[in-house]
Biopython code that builds the backbone (N, CA, C, O; Angstrom):
import numpy as np
from Bio.PDB.StructureBuilder import StructureBuilder

atoms = [
    (1, "UNK", "N", (110.023, 53.931, 169.153)),
    (1, "UNK", "CA", (108.581, 53.763, 169.265)),
    (1, "UNK", "C", (107.912, 54.387, 168.039)),
    (1, "UNK", "O", (108.196, 55.526, 167.667)),
    (2, "UNK", "N", (107.024, 53.618, 167.427)),
    (2, "UNK", "CA", (106.349, 54.082, 166.230)),
    (2, "UNK", "C", (105.091, 54.817, 166.642)),
    (2, "UNK", "O", (104.218, 54.236, 167.287)),
    (3, "UNK", "N", (104.983, 56.082, 166.281)),
    (3, "UNK", "CA", (103.793, 56.816, 166.679)),
    (3, "UNK", "C", (103.547, 58.028, 165.789)),
    (3, "UNK", "O", (104.441, 58.538, 165.115)),
    (4, "UNK", "N", (102.298, 58.460, 165.822)),
    (4, "UNK", "CA", (101.883, 59.712, 165.204)),
    (4, "UNK", "C", (101.442, 60.653, 166.310)),
    (4, "UNK", "O", (100.772, 60.240, 167.257)),
    (5, "UNK", "N", (101.814, 61.897, 166.192)),
    (5, "UNK", "CA", (101.438, 62.885, 167.190)),
    (5, "UNK", "C", (100.829, 64.089, 166.498)),
    (5, "UNK", "O", (101.459, 64.734, 165.660)),
    (6, "UNK", "N", (99.583, 64.378, 166.867)),
    (6, "UNK", "CA", (98.917, 65.555, 166.325)),
    (6, "UNK", "C", (99.145, 66.745, 167.238)),
    (6, "UNK", "O", (99.322, 66.589, 168.446)),
    (7, "UNK", "N", (99.141, 67.916, 166.662)),
    (7, "UNK", "CA", (99.247, 69.141, 167.445)),
    (7, "UNK", "C", (98.596, 70.277, 166.666)),
    (7, "UNK", "O", (98.286, 70.141, 165.483)),
    (8, "UNK", "N", (98.396, 71.388, 167.346)),
    (8, "UNK", "CA", (97.856, 72.564, 166.691)),
    (8, "UNK", "C", (96.412, 72.877, 167.031)),
    (8, "UNK", "O", (95.902, 73.932, 166.654)),
    (9, "UNK", "N", (95.746, 71.975, 167.741)),
    (9, "UNK", "CA", (94.377, 72.241, 168.121)),
    (9, "UNK", "C", (94.305, 73.359, 169.150)),
    (9, "UNK", "O", (95.234, 73.563, 169.931)),
    (10, "UNK", "N", (93.190, 74.078, 169.138)),
    (10, "UNK", "CA", (93.031, 75.204, 170.046)),
    (10, "UNK", "C", (91.581, 75.653, 170.042)),
    (10, "UNK", "O", (90.746, 75.119, 169.314)),
    (11, "UNK", "N", (91.305, 76.643, 170.870)),
    (11, "UNK", "CA", (90.020, 77.330, 170.867)),
    (11, "UNK", "C", (90.150, 78.518, 169.913)),
    (11, "UNK", "O", (91.062, 79.335, 170.040)),
    (12, "UNK", "N", (89.232, 78.599, 168.969)),
    (12, "UNK", "CA", (89.296, 79.675, 167.976)),
    (12, "UNK", "C", (87.892, 80.203, 167.739)),
    (12, "UNK", "O", (86.910, 79.475, 167.885)),
    (13, "UNK", "N", (87.803, 81.470, 167.375)),
    (13, "UNK", "CA", (86.505, 82.063, 167.095)),
    (13, "UNK", "C", (86.007, 81.674, 165.710)),
    (13, "UNK", "O", (86.811, 81.367, 164.830)),
    (14, "UNK", "N", (84.704, 81.683, 165.504)),
    (14, "UNK", "CA", (84.174, 81.411, 164.157)),
    (14, "UNK", "C", (84.810, 82.338, 163.137)),
    (14, "UNK", "O", (84.973, 83.536, 163.371)),
    (15, "UNK", "N", (85.161, 81.760, 162.010)),
    (15, "UNK", "CA", (85.845, 82.500, 160.963)),
    (15, "UNK", "C", (87.354, 82.438, 161.065)),
    (15, "UNK", "O", (88.062, 82.883, 160.162)),
    (16, "UNK", "N", (87.846, 81.891, 162.157)),
    (16, "UNK", "CA", (89.283, 81.827, 162.371)),
    (16, "UNK", "C", (89.941, 80.673, 161.641)),
    (16, "UNK", "O", (89.294, 79.910, 160.925)),
    (17, "UNK", "N", (91.254, 80.567, 161.843)),
    (17, "UNK", "CA", (92.046, 79.554, 161.161)),
    (17, "UNK", "C", (92.947, 78.825, 162.148)),
    (17, "UNK", "O", (93.333, 79.364, 163.185)),
    (18, "UNK", "N", (93.265, 77.604, 161.802)),
    (18, "UNK", "CA", (94.233, 76.807, 162.548)),
    (18, "UNK", "C", (94.997, 75.949, 161.561)),
    (18, "UNK", "O", (94.500, 75.625, 160.482)),
    (19, "UNK", "N", (96.206, 75.588, 161.941)),
    (19, "UNK", "CA", (96.950, 74.597, 161.173)),
    (19, "UNK", "C", (97.299, 73.436, 162.095)),
    (19, "UNK", "O", (98.009, 73.598, 163.087)),
    (20, "UNK", "N", (96.786, 72.271, 161.745)),
    (20, "UNK", "CA", (97.084, 71.066, 162.497)),
    (20, "UNK", "C", (98.292, 70.372, 161.892)),
    (20, "UNK", "O", (98.513, 70.414, 160.681)),
    (21, "UNK", "N", (99.070, 69.732, 162.758)),
    (21, "UNK", "CA", (100.234, 68.961, 162.326)),
    (21, "UNK", "C", (100.086, 67.516, 162.757)),
    (21, "UNK", "O", (99.520, 67.216, 163.807)),
    (22, "UNK", "N", (100.596, 66.646, 161.943)),
    (22, "UNK", "CA", (100.613, 65.209, 162.236)),
    (22, "UNK", "C", (102.048, 64.749, 161.985)),
    (22, "UNK", "O", (102.470, 64.585, 160.840)),
    (23, "UNK", "N", (102.773, 64.547, 163.052)),
    (23, "UNK", "CA", (104.194, 64.209, 162.943)),
    (23, "UNK", "C", (104.419, 62.744, 163.275)),
    (23, "UNK", "O", (103.850, 62.217, 164.231)),
    (24, "UNK", "N", (105.246, 62.099, 162.484)),
    (24, "UNK", "CA", (105.560, 60.690, 162.707)),
    (24, "UNK", "C", (106.919, 60.550, 163.365)),
    (24, "UNK", "O", (107.848, 61.306, 163.078)),
    (25, "UNK", "N", (107.018, 59.581, 164.244)),
    (25, "UNK", "CA", (108.315, 59.245, 164.809)),
    (25, "UNK", "C", (108.478, 57.737, 164.767)),
    (25, "UNK", "O", (107.523, 56.988, 164.973)),
    (26, "UNK", "N", (109.698, 57.302, 164.498)),
    (26, "UNK", "CA", (109.983, 55.875, 164.431)),
    (26, "UNK", "C", (109.744, 55.268, 163.066)),
    (26, "UNK", "O", (110.104, 54.111, 162.844)),
    (27, "UNK", "N", (109.157, 56.000, 162.154)),
    (27, "UNK", "CA", (108.977, 55.521, 160.788)),
    (27, "UNK", "C", (108.857, 56.728, 159.861)),
    (27, "UNK", "O", (108.655, 57.860, 160.302)),
    (28, "UNK", "N", (108.987, 56.451, 158.569)),
    (28, "UNK", "CA", (108.963, 57.520, 157.576)),
    (28, "UNK", "C", (107.604, 57.574, 156.899)),
    (28, "UNK", "O", (107.075, 56.553, 156.459)),
    (29, "UNK", "N", (107.050, 58.767, 156.822)),
    (29, "UNK", "CA", (105.720, 58.936, 156.249)),
    (29, "UNK", "C", (105.691, 58.903, 154.727)),
    (29, "UNK", "O", (104.619, 58.856, 154.124)),
    (30, "UNK", "N", (106.861, 58.927, 154.108)),
    (30, "UNK", "CA", (106.952, 59.162, 152.667)),
    (30, "UNK", "C", (105.944, 58.389, 151.827)),
    (30, "UNK", "O", (105.303, 58.975, 150.955)),
    (31, "UNK", "N", (105.785, 57.093, 152.065)),
    (31, "UNK", "CA", (104.945, 56.281, 151.197)),
    (31, "UNK", "C", (103.603, 55.928, 151.824)),
    (31, "UNK", "O", (102.882, 55.057, 151.337)),
    (32, "UNK", "N", (103.289, 56.609, 152.895)),
    (32, "UNK", "CA", (102.020, 56.347, 153.567)),
    (32, "UNK", "C", (100.941, 57.301, 153.065)),
    (32, "UNK", "O", (101.204, 58.479, 152.819)),
    (33, "UNK", "N", (99.738, 56.785, 152.918)),
    (33, "UNK", "CA", (98.584, 57.643, 152.742)),
    (33, "UNK", "C", (98.200, 58.169, 154.118)),
    (33, "UNK", "O", (98.140, 57.409, 155.084)),
    (34, "UNK", "N", (97.944, 59.449, 154.203)),
    (34, "UNK", "CA", (97.630, 60.081, 155.476)),
    (34, "UNK", "C", (96.217, 60.644, 155.428)),
    (34, "UNK", "O", (95.832, 61.335, 154.485)),
    (35, "UNK", "N", (95.468, 60.331, 156.457)),
    (35, "UNK", "CA", (94.111, 60.849, 156.540)),
    (35, "UNK", "C", (93.902, 61.636, 157.816)),
    (35, "UNK", "O", (94.459, 61.314, 158.865)),
    (36, "UNK", "N", (93.087, 62.675, 157.705)),
    (36, "UNK", "CA", (92.616, 63.400, 158.889)),
    (36, "UNK", "C", (91.153, 63.036, 159.108)),
    (36, "UNK", "O", (90.345, 63.041, 158.179)),
    (37, "UNK", "N", (90.839, 62.724, 160.344)),
    (37, "UNK", "CA", (89.484, 62.383, 160.742)),
    (37, "UNK", "C", (89.096, 63.304, 161.896)),
    (37, "UNK", "O", (89.955, 63.926, 162.521)),
    (38, "UNK", "N", (87.810, 63.384, 162.170)),
    (38, "UNK", "CA", (87.376, 64.131, 163.338)),
    (38, "UNK", "C", (86.215, 63.420, 163.997)),
    (38, "UNK", "O", (85.439, 62.714, 163.354)),
    (39, "UNK", "N", (86.121, 63.627, 165.287)),
    (39, "UNK", "CA", (85.030, 63.021, 166.041)),
    (39, "UNK", "C", (84.517, 64.025, 167.052)),
    (39, "UNK", "O", (85.233, 64.455, 167.957)),
    (40, "UNK", "N", (83.261, 64.385, 166.873)),
    (40, "UNK", "CA", (82.600, 65.289, 167.804)),
    (40, "UNK", "C", (81.843, 64.458, 168.827)),
    (40, "UNK", "O", (81.485, 63.315, 168.545)),
    (41, "UNK", "N", (81.591, 65.010, 170.011)),
    (41, "UNK", "CA", (80.877, 64.255, 171.050)),
    (41, "UNK", "C", (79.537, 63.737, 170.534)),
    (41, "UNK", "O", (78.742, 64.489, 169.970)),
    (42, "UNK", "N", (79.302, 62.448, 170.736)),
    (42, "UNK", "CA", (78.041, 61.856, 170.344)),
    (42, "UNK", "C", (77.879, 61.598, 168.862)),
    (42, "UNK", "O", (76.801, 61.206, 168.415)),
    (43, "UNK", "N", (78.941, 61.812, 168.090)),
    (43, "UNK", "CA", (78.856, 61.615, 166.642)),
    (43, "UNK", "C", (79.859, 60.566, 166.189)),
    (43, "UNK", "O", (80.835, 60.265, 166.877)),
    (44, "UNK", "N", (79.590, 60.025, 165.019)),
    (44, "UNK", "CA", (80.507, 59.062, 164.411)),
    (44, "UNK", "C", (81.786, 59.772, 163.958)),
    (44, "UNK", "O", (81.773, 60.955, 163.620)),
    (45, "UNK", "N", (82.871, 59.028, 163.960)),
    (45, "UNK", "CA", (84.118, 59.560, 163.402)),
    (45, "UNK", "C", (83.931, 59.728, 161.898)),
    (45, "UNK", "O", (83.400, 58.841, 161.229)),
    (46, "UNK", "N", (84.363, 60.848, 161.382)),
    (46, "UNK", "CA", (84.207, 61.084, 159.952)),
    (46, "UNK", "C", (85.550, 61.461, 159.329)),
    (46, "UNK", "O", (86.387, 62.113, 159.953)),
    (47, "UNK", "N", (85.727, 61.036, 158.098)),
    (47, "UNK", "CA", (86.914, 61.402, 157.339)),
    (47, "UNK", "C", (86.792, 62.835, 156.875)),
    (47, "UNK", "O", (85.735, 63.256, 156.404)),
    (48, "UNK", "N", (87.870, 63.585, 157.005)),
    (48, "UNK", "CA", (87.873, 64.996, 156.642)),
    (48, "UNK", "C", (88.687, 65.219, 155.367)),
    (48, "UNK", "O", (88.217, 65.847, 154.419)),
    (49, "UNK", "N", (89.899, 64.702, 155.360)),
    (49, "UNK", "CA", (90.745, 64.869, 154.188)),
    (49, "UNK", "C", (91.793, 63.774, 154.190)),
    (49, "UNK", "O", (92.057, 63.149, 155.217)),
    (50, "UNK", "N", (92.389, 63.548, 153.022)),
    (50, "UNK", "CA", (93.482, 62.593, 152.957)),
    (50, "UNK", "C", (94.393, 62.948, 151.793)),
    (50, "UNK", "O", (94.011, 63.660, 150.865)),
    (51, "UNK", "N", (95.604, 62.429, 151.876)),
    (51, "UNK", "CA", (96.589, 62.676, 150.834)),
    (51, "UNK", "C", (97.307, 61.371, 150.564)),
    (51, "UNK", "O", (97.697, 60.661, 151.491)),
    (52, "UNK", "N", (97.478, 61.060, 149.297)),
    (52, "UNK", "CA", (98.076, 59.770, 148.950)),
    (52, "UNK", "C", (99.571, 59.790, 149.219)),
    (52, "UNK", "O", (100.200, 60.843, 149.330)),
    (53, "UNK", "N", (100.116, 58.577, 149.319)),
    (53, "UNK", "CA", (101.549, 58.461, 149.544)),
    (53, "UNK", "C", (102.337, 58.434, 148.264)),
    (53, "UNK", "O", (103.557, 58.598, 148.277)),
    (54, "UNK", "N", (101.654, 58.228, 147.151)),
    (54, "UNK", "CA", (102.359, 58.061, 145.878)),
    (54, "UNK", "C", (102.541, 59.376, 145.146)),
    (54, "UNK", "O", (103.667, 59.800, 144.886)),
    (55, "UNK", "N", (101.434, 60.020, 144.816)),
    (55, "UNK", "CA", (101.544, 61.223, 143.986)),
    (55, "UNK", "C", (100.933, 62.467, 144.628)),
    (55, "UNK", "O", (100.790, 63.498, 143.972)),
    (56, "UNK", "N", (100.578, 62.372, 145.893)),
    (56, "UNK", "CA", (100.068, 63.560, 146.570)),
    (56, "UNK", "C", (98.639, 63.931, 146.234)),
    (56, "UNK", "O", (98.206, 65.051, 146.501)),
    (57, "UNK", "N", (97.903, 62.999, 145.650)),
    (57, "UNK", "CA", (96.491, 63.262, 145.377)),
    (57, "UNK", "C", (95.757, 63.523, 146.681)),
    (57, "UNK", "O", (95.969, 62.824, 147.672)),
    (58, "UNK", "N", (94.898, 64.526, 146.677)),
    (58, "UNK", "CA", (94.172, 64.890, 147.883)),
    (58, "UNK", "C", (92.674, 64.670, 147.721)),
    (58, "UNK", "O", (92.143, 64.655, 146.611)),
    (59, "UNK", "N", (92.023, 64.505, 148.839)),
    (59, "UNK", "CA", (90.577, 64.317, 148.874)),
    (59, "UNK", "C", (90.041, 65.089, 150.070)),
    (59, "UNK", "O", (90.683, 65.160, 151.117)),
    (60, "UNK", "N", (88.844, 65.671, 149.897)),
    (60, "UNK", "CA", (88.211, 66.407, 150.982)),
    (60, "UNK", "C", (86.748, 66.031, 151.098)),
    (60, "UNK", "O", (86.066, 65.805, 150.098)),
    (61, "UNK", "N", (86.279, 65.966, 152.328)),
    (61, "UNK", "CA", (84.850, 65.804, 152.544)),
    (61, "UNK", "C", (84.148, 67.077, 152.065)),
    (61, "UNK", "O", (84.719, 68.167, 152.104)),
    (62, "UNK", "N", (82.912, 66.921, 151.616)),
    (62, "UNK", "CA", (82.164, 68.073, 151.108)),
    (62, "UNK", "C", (82.056, 69.183, 152.147)),
    (62, "UNK", "O", (82.044, 70.366, 151.807)),
    (63, "UNK", "N", (81.977, 68.789, 153.416)),
    (63, "UNK", "CA", (81.770, 69.773, 154.483)),
    (63, "UNK", "C", (82.966, 70.700, 154.686)),
    (63, "UNK", "O", (82.828, 71.760, 155.297)),
    (64, "UNK", "N", (84.143, 70.312, 154.177)),
    (64, "UNK", "CA", (85.332, 71.135, 154.395)),
    (64, "UNK", "C", (85.969, 71.593, 153.086)),
    (64, "UNK", "O", (86.936, 72.355, 153.099)),
    (65, "UNK", "N", (85.438, 71.138, 151.974)),
    (65, "UNK", "CA", (86.025, 71.474, 150.675)),
    (65, "UNK", "C", (86.054, 72.981, 150.490)),
    (65, "UNK", "O", (85.059, 73.667, 150.721)),
    (66, "UNK", "N", (87.196, 73.483, 150.074)),
    (66, "UNK", "CA", (87.350, 74.918, 149.881)),
    (66, "UNK", "C", (87.793, 75.660, 151.120)),
    (66, "UNK", "O", (88.177, 76.827, 151.037)),
    (67, "UNK", "N", (87.749, 75.004, 152.278)),
    (67, "UNK", "CA", (88.170, 75.642, 153.528)),
    (67, "UNK", "C", (89.418, 74.994, 154.117)),
    (67, "UNK", "O", (90.246, 75.680, 154.716)),
    (68, "UNK", "N", (89.561, 73.693, 153.953)),
    (68, "UNK", "CA", (90.685, 72.948, 154.516)),
    (68, "UNK", "C", (91.642, 72.546, 153.400)),
    (68, "UNK", "O", (91.224, 72.269, 152.276)),
    (69, "UNK", "N", (92.918, 72.519, 153.725)),
    (69, "UNK", "CA", (93.937, 72.093, 152.775)),
    (69, "UNK", "C", (94.919, 71.165, 153.461)),
    (69, "UNK", "O", (95.516, 71.517, 154.478)),
    (70, "UNK", "N", (95.083, 69.979, 152.900)),
    (70, "UNK", "CA", (96.038, 69.019, 153.451)),
    (70, "UNK", "C", (97.319, 69.086, 152.625)),
    (70, "UNK", "O", (97.278, 69.263, 151.407)),
    (71, "UNK", "N", (98.445, 68.945, 153.296)),
    (71, "UNK", "CA", (99.725, 68.965, 152.594)),
    (71, "UNK", "C", (100.722, 68.130, 153.387)),
    (71, "UNK", "O", (100.505, 67.826, 154.560)),
    (72, "UNK", "N", (101.807, 67.769, 152.734)),
    (72, "UNK", "CA", (102.809, 66.967, 153.432)),
    (72, "UNK", "C", (104.190, 67.546, 153.186)),
    (72, "UNK", "O", (104.484, 68.064, 152.108)),
    (73, "UNK", "N", (105.022, 67.449, 154.196)),
    (73, "UNK", "CA", (106.424, 67.854, 154.102)),
    (73, "UNK", "C", (107.239, 66.632, 154.499)),
    (73, "UNK", "O", (107.477, 66.382, 155.680)),
    (74, "UNK", "N", (107.658, 65.883, 153.503)),
    (74, "UNK", "CA", (108.376, 64.634, 153.793)),
    (74, "UNK", "C", (109.708, 64.904, 154.495)),
    (74, "UNK", "O", (110.176, 64.077, 155.276)),
    (75, "UNK", "N", (110.299, 66.025, 154.226)),
    (75, "UNK", "CA", (111.571, 66.349, 154.883)),
    (75, "UNK", "C", (111.392, 66.489, 156.392)),
    (75, "UNK", "O", (112.300, 66.183, 157.165)),
    (76, "UNK", "N", (110.210, 66.954, 156.803)),
    (76, "UNK", "CA", (109.919, 67.108, 158.228)),
    (76, "UNK", "C", (109.124, 65.935, 158.771)),
    (76, "UNK", "O", (108.778, 65.891, 159.951)),
    (77, "UNK", "N", (108.836, 64.968, 157.875)),
    (77, "UNK", "CA", (108.079, 63.788, 158.300)),
    (77, "UNK", "C", (106.744, 64.179, 158.942)),
    (77, "UNK", "O", (106.326, 63.612, 159.952)),
    (78, "UNK", "N", (106.108, 65.142, 158.335)),
    (78, "UNK", "CA", (104.906, 65.734, 158.918)),
    (78, "UNK", "C", (103.872, 66.020, 157.834)),
    (78, "UNK", "O", (104.207, 66.398, 156.711)),
    (79, "UNK", "N", (102.622, 65.831, 158.197)),
    (79, "UNK", "CA", (101.509, 66.220, 157.341)),
    (79, "UNK", "C", (100.742, 67.328, 158.059)),
    (79, "UNK", "O", (100.584, 67.306, 159.279)),
    (80, "UNK", "N", (100.274, 68.289, 157.279)),
    (80, "UNK", "CA", (99.559, 69.416, 157.843)),
    (80, "UNK", "C", (98.134, 69.478, 157.299)),
    (80, "UNK", "O", (97.829, 68.955, 156.227)),
    (81, "UNK", "N", (97.288, 70.124, 158.062)),
    (81, "UNK", "CA", (95.972, 70.464, 157.547)),
    (81, "UNK", "C", (95.667, 71.909, 157.944)),
    (81, "UNK", "O", (95.462, 72.217, 159.118)),
    (82, "UNK", "N", (95.643, 72.775, 156.950)),
    (82, "UNK", "CA", (95.291, 74.176, 157.160)),
    (82, "UNK", "C", (93.775, 74.282, 157.148)),
    (82, "UNK", "O", (93.120, 73.848, 156.200)),
    (83, "UNK", "N", (93.230, 74.856, 158.196)),
    (83, "UNK", "CA", (91.783, 74.973, 158.321)),
    (83, "UNK", "C", (91.413, 76.448, 158.399)),
    (83, "UNK", "O", (91.808, 77.148, 159.332)),
    (84, "UNK", "N", (90.662, 76.908, 157.424)),
    (84, "UNK", "CA", (90.232, 78.298, 157.371)),
    (84, "UNK", "C", (88.714, 78.387, 157.506)),
    (84, "UNK", "O", (87.999, 77.396, 157.360)),
    (85, "UNK", "N", (88.249, 79.591, 157.787)),
    (85, "UNK", "CA", (86.805, 79.834, 157.906)),
    (85, "UNK", "C", (86.143, 78.814, 158.827)),
    (85, "UNK", "O", (85.101, 78.249, 158.495)),
    (86, "UNK", "N", (86.743, 78.589, 159.962)),
    (86, "UNK", "CA", (86.229, 77.584, 160.895)),
    (86, "UNK", "C", (84.865, 77.989, 161.440)),
    (86, "UNK", "O", (84.589, 79.164, 161.684)),
    (87, "UNK", "N", (84.035, 76.988, 161.620)),
    (87, "UNK", "CA", (82.681, 77.177, 162.110)),
    (87, "UNK", "C", (82.453, 76.307, 163.338)),
    (87, "UNK", "O", (83.184, 75.339, 163.547)),
    (88, "UNK", "N", (81.458, 76.630, 164.153)),
    (88, "UNK", "CA", (81.204, 75.817, 165.350)),
    (88, "UNK", "C", (81.031, 74.337, 165.045)),
    (88, "UNK", "O", (81.405, 73.490, 165.857)),
    (89, "UNK", "N", (80.476, 74.019, 163.897)),
    (89, "UNK", "CA", (80.282, 72.603, 163.549)),
    (89, "UNK", "C", (81.584, 71.879, 163.240)),
    (89, "UNK", "O", (81.591, 70.660, 163.065)),
    (90, "UNK", "N", (82.685, 72.620, 163.170)),
    (90, "UNK", "CA", (83.992, 71.989, 162.994)),
    (90, "UNK", "C", (84.595, 71.543, 164.325)),
    (90, "UNK", "O", (85.644, 70.898, 164.350)),
    (91, "UNK", "N", (83.940, 71.881, 165.414)),
    (91, "UNK", "CA", (84.431, 71.481, 166.731)),
    (91, "UNK", "C", (84.468, 69.970, 166.856)),
    (91, "UNK", "O", (83.464, 69.293, 166.636)),
    (92, "UNK", "N", (85.633, 69.445, 167.210)),
    (92, "UNK", "CA", (85.816, 68.002, 167.315)),
    (92, "UNK", "C", (87.244, 67.707, 167.759)),
    (92, "UNK", "O", (88.094, 68.595, 167.803)),
    (93, "UNK", "N", (87.484, 66.459, 168.084)),
    (93, "UNK", "CA", (88.851, 65.963, 168.214)),
    (93, "UNK", "C", (89.296, 65.533, 166.818)),
    (93, "UNK", "O", (88.616, 64.757, 166.147)),
    (94, "UNK", "N", (90.420, 66.036, 166.402)),
    (94, "UNK", "CA", (90.952, 65.724, 165.079)),
    (94, "UNK", "C", (92.101, 64.725, 165.227)),
    (94, "UNK", "O", (93.023, 64.919, 166.020)),
    (95, "UNK", "N", (92.018, 63.667, 164.451)),
    (95, "UNK", "CA", (93.019, 62.593, 164.511)),
    (95, "UNK", "C", (93.581, 62.358, 163.116)),
    (95, "UNK", "O", (92.895, 62.539, 162.109)),
    (96, "UNK", "N", (94.838, 61.955, 163.083)),
    (96, "UNK", "CA", (95.404, 61.567, 161.798)),
    (96, "UNK", "C", (95.728, 60.087, 161.830)),
    (96, "UNK", "O", (95.978, 59.511, 162.889)),
    (97, "UNK", "N", (95.719, 59.485, 160.660)),
    (97, "UNK", "CA", (96.191, 58.114, 160.553)),
    (97, "UNK", "C", (97.063, 57.967, 159.321)),
    (97, "UNK", "O", (96.956, 58.730, 158.361)),
    (98, "UNK", "N", (97.918, 56.979, 159.373)),
    (98, "UNK", "CA", (98.853, 56.686, 158.298)),
    (98, "UNK", "C", (98.674, 55.226, 157.910)),
    (98, "UNK", "O", (98.690, 54.341, 158.765)),
    (99, "UNK", "N", (98.506, 54.984, 156.628)),
    (99, "UNK", "CA", (98.235, 53.638, 156.127)),
    (99, "UNK", "C", (99.173, 53.305, 154.975)),
    (99, "UNK", "O", (99.359, 54.103, 154.056)),
    (100, "UNK", "N", (99.755, 52.125, 155.040)),
    (100, "UNK", "CA", (100.560, 51.621, 153.928)),
    (100, "UNK", "C", (100.626, 50.109, 154.038)),
    (100, "UNK", "O", (101.050, 49.576, 155.064)),
    (101, "UNK", "N", (100.216, 49.426, 153.006)),
    (101, "UNK", "CA", (100.215, 47.954, 152.968)),
    (101, "UNK", "C", (99.484, 47.436, 154.211)),
    (101, "UNK", "O", (98.306, 47.730, 154.414)),
    (102, "UNK", "N", (100.192, 46.664, 155.037)),
    (102, "UNK", "CA", (99.553, 46.069, 156.211)),
    (102, "UNK", "C", (99.693, 46.938, 157.456)),
    (102, "UNK", "O", (99.315, 46.517, 158.550)),
    (103, "UNK", "N", (100.224, 48.128, 157.302)),
    (103, "UNK", "CA", (100.520, 48.966, 158.447)),
    (103, "UNK", "C", (99.524, 50.119, 158.552)),
    (103, "UNK", "O", (99.183, 50.763, 157.559)),
    (104, "UNK", "N", (99.072, 50.360, 159.768)),
    (104, "UNK", "CA", (98.189, 51.481, 160.039)),
    (104, "UNK", "C", (98.507, 52.045, 161.411)),
    (104, "UNK", "O", (98.618, 51.306, 162.389)),
    (105, "UNK", "N", (98.650, 53.347, 161.473)),
    (105, "UNK", "CA", (98.914, 54.025, 162.737)),
    (105, "UNK", "C", (97.885, 55.111, 162.956)),
    (105, "UNK", "O", (97.433, 55.760, 162.013)),
    (106, "UNK", "N", (97.520, 55.303, 164.213)),
    (106, "UNK", "CA", (96.634, 56.395, 164.599)),
    (106, "UNK", "C", (97.328, 57.265, 165.644)),
    (106, "UNK", "O", (98.085, 56.779, 166.484)),
    (107, "UNK", "N", (97.054, 58.541, 165.566)),
    (107, "UNK", "CA", (97.487, 59.431, 166.618)),
    (107, "UNK", "C", (96.433, 59.502, 167.709)),
    (107, "UNK", "O", (95.377, 58.878, 167.611)),
    (108, "UNK", "N", (96.732, 60.272, 168.750)),
    (108, "UNK", "CA", (95.819, 60.387, 169.891)),
    (108, "UNK", "C", (94.793, 61.490, 169.708)),
    (108, "UNK", "O", (93.768, 61.506, 170.389)),
    (109, "UNK", "N", (95.059, 62.410, 168.796)),
    (109, "UNK", "CA", (94.086, 63.455, 168.530)),
    (109, "UNK", "C", (94.449, 64.793, 169.155)),
    (109, "UNK", "O", (95.216, 64.870, 170.115)),
    (110, "UNK", "N", (93.879, 65.834, 168.588)),
    (110, "UNK", "CA", (94.051, 67.182, 169.115)),
    (110, "UNK", "C", (92.691, 67.882, 169.055)),
    (110, "UNK", "O", (91.968, 67.770, 168.064)),
    (111, "UNK", "N", (92.357, 68.595, 170.111)),
    (111, "UNK", "CA", (91.027, 69.196, 170.233)),
    (111, "UNK", "C", (90.971, 70.534, 169.500)),
    (111, "UNK", "O", (91.814, 71.410, 169.690)),
    (112, "UNK", "N", (89.954, 70.659, 168.662)),
    (112, "UNK", "CA", (89.649, 71.930, 168.008)),
    (112, "UNK", "C", (88.276, 72.371, 168.482)),
    (112, "UNK", "O", (87.296, 71.640, 168.341)),
    (113, "UNK", "N", (88.212, 73.560, 169.040)),
    (113, "UNK", "CA", (86.946, 74.106, 169.508)),
    (113, "UNK", "C", (86.730, 75.457, 168.839)),
    (113, "UNK", "O", (87.564, 76.358, 168.932)),
    (114, "UNK", "N", (85.600, 75.575, 168.168)),
    (114, "UNK", "CA", (85.261, 76.817, 167.476)),
    (114, "UNK", "C", (84.069, 77.434, 168.202)),
    (114, "UNK", "O", (82.954, 76.915, 168.157)),
    (115, "UNK", "N", (84.327, 78.535, 168.859)),
    (115, "UNK", "CA", (83.288, 79.156, 169.676)),
    (115, "UNK", "C", (83.615, 80.623, 169.899)),
    (115, "UNK", "O", (84.777, 81.024, 169.972)),
    (116, "UNK", "N", (82.551, 81.409, 170.004)),
    (116, "UNK", "CA", (82.744, 82.824, 170.303)),
    (116, "UNK", "C", (82.639, 83.056, 171.813)),
    (116, "UNK", "O", (82.774, 84.189, 172.274)),
]
sb = StructureBuilder()
sb.init_structure("model")
sb.init_model(0)
sb.init_chain("A")
sb.init_seg("    ")
for serial, (resi, resn, name, xyz) in enumerate(atoms, 1):
    if name == "N":
        sb.init_residue(resn, " ", resi, " ")
    sb.init_atom(name, np.array(xyz, "f"), 0.0, 1.0, " ", f" {name:<3s}", serial, name[0])
structure = sb.get_structure()
């Protein structure tokens, strides 16, 4: 079965950190571009960060630049997103997707809640 599974979401206090994982099964992530998105209640889904499948080029939304870091470990078939200095406005369901040619996969998401 081809799927992406996110993990690592939790309840964290403002200023805290989390590392999200996006693991693939049934296919290899090596040549896929991977994106992290988030969706808060009542808001549009927004792109947070992405990493290319070719040379590892990364991109970050302005709202997370300098706080979030995306990386990939092809040996583990997993992409990570380190999130530091979390704020309440970062609260959302975080989803990853993998895109290559005509193929696109989405995970189910993992909840991140930033609250004191």
